[in-house]
C-alpha positions, 0 to 999 in steps of 0.5 A, a space after each residue: 294074693 297079688 291079684 288081690 293087692 292089685 285090685 285093692 290099690 283101686 280103693 283109695 281111702 279118704 281122710 283117716 280111713 284105712 283098708 285092711 285085710 283080715 288074717 285068715 285063720 288055719 283051716 287045718 290042725 297041726 296033725 292034719 285034721 280039716 276044720 269045718 268052715 263054720 267052725 273056723 273062728 275070725 281073727 281080729 288081726 289085719 294087715 293095712 292095704 291102703 291108708 288115707 292122707 289124714 284128717 284136718 284139725 280146726 286150724 286146717 292143718 293135716 294130721 297124718 295117719 299113724 299106720 302105714 301100708 303093711 302094718 298089722 292092726 287089731 280089729 274091734 269086734 264091731 265096726 267097719 264096712 266089708 268090701 269084696 275085691 277080687 274074691 277077697 273081703 277087705 274092711 274099711 275102717 
């Protein structure tokens, strides 16, 4: 995981964009049965990896982004762009 975080730091989002990493669903039940990869559901929870500085309003003032690196966020069903970094997939929102 640390290799991923080092590689993800190369991505610097602009404006009010963020880079998140989707949480991984459990691949094994509590009783020890492994779930096939095609049946594992995608979770809509992610951890913020990188945050842009914010957007500017009509007056040219910077409005900072409200989330910070390390925050947990909910992802929409559709949206964002997937990016593969160090064999891990991140999502640009």
